[in-house]
N, C-alpha and C positions, 0 to 999 in steps of 0.2 A: 699186469704183465710187465710193466716196466721195472717193478721191483724184482720180480723173478729173473729178469734179463739181467740186470745189474749184479745180483748176487751170484748168478752163474758166471757171469764174465769176470767178476772179482775173484771167484773161487778158482776159475781156470788160471787167471794170472798168478795167484797165489801158489797153486800146485805146480806151475811151471818154474816160479822162481824158487821153490823148495826142491827142484829136480825130481818131481814125483811123476812128471810127465816128460816123456822124451819121444819126439816124433822122428822117426827115421824116414829115409826117402820114400819108400813106397806107401807108408800111412799118410803121410802128408799129402801125397798125390790123390789118394782116394778120398781124403777129407775134402780137398778141394773139388774133386768131382761131385761129391755129394753137395757142396755148397752151390756150385753151379747149377745142379739139377733143382735144388730147392728155389733158387732165383728164377729159373725158367718157368717152373710151376707156379710161383707167385705172379709173375708177369702174365701167364696165360689165364690165371684165376681172375685177376683185376682188369686185364685188359681185353680178354675174348670172353669168357664165360659169364661174368657178372653183366656186361653190356648186353650180350646175346639173351640173357634172361629177361632183361628188363624191355628189349625190343620185342620179344615174343609177347610178354605181359601186355605191353601197350598196344600190340596188334590185335590181342584177344579181346581188349577192351573197346575196340572200335565196333560200330554198330553193324558193320560188315566186313569181319576180318578176311584177309587173304590168306587162305589155308595153304597155297602152294608156297608162299614166301615163308610161312611158319615151317613148313616141311624141309625147305631148304636150309633154314637157320637151324633147325633141330638136327639135321644130318651133320652139319658142321660142327654142332655142339657136341654130339656123341662122338665124332672124330677126335675132338680135342680132349674129351673126358678119357677116351681109350688111350691116348698118348700119355695123359697124366696117370693113368692106372699103371702103364708100363714103367714109368718113372718112379713111381711109388714102390714098386715091386724091386726094382734096382736098388733103391734106398734101403729096403727092408734086407736084400741080400747082402749088402755091404755092412749093415749094422750086425747081422747075424754072424757074419765072419769076424767082426771085431769082438763081439760077445764071447765067441767060442776060442778065440785066439789063434784061429787059423790064419795062414799067410794068403793073402789076395794074389 
């Protein structure tokens, strides 16, 4: 992934230097919005979803698991996943508008 990331980044800067990419005011704001959404999703995934999965796993491994605790954690998990699904749909909407050339 490091190679793909570096090639993509260098390709972006090359295209920008050759003036093949020109970001006008509304487009750059939408790209910034997508970047913020991706960062929020990453923080949720690493900071909330993964630790919750591990807590549920370790609770289930106990000789007598507390099922009420597992249900509470699962409800919280489902809410965060629903928020992530909404954010993914918003990213797909923005990408579709970019691909079709429609103005946002």
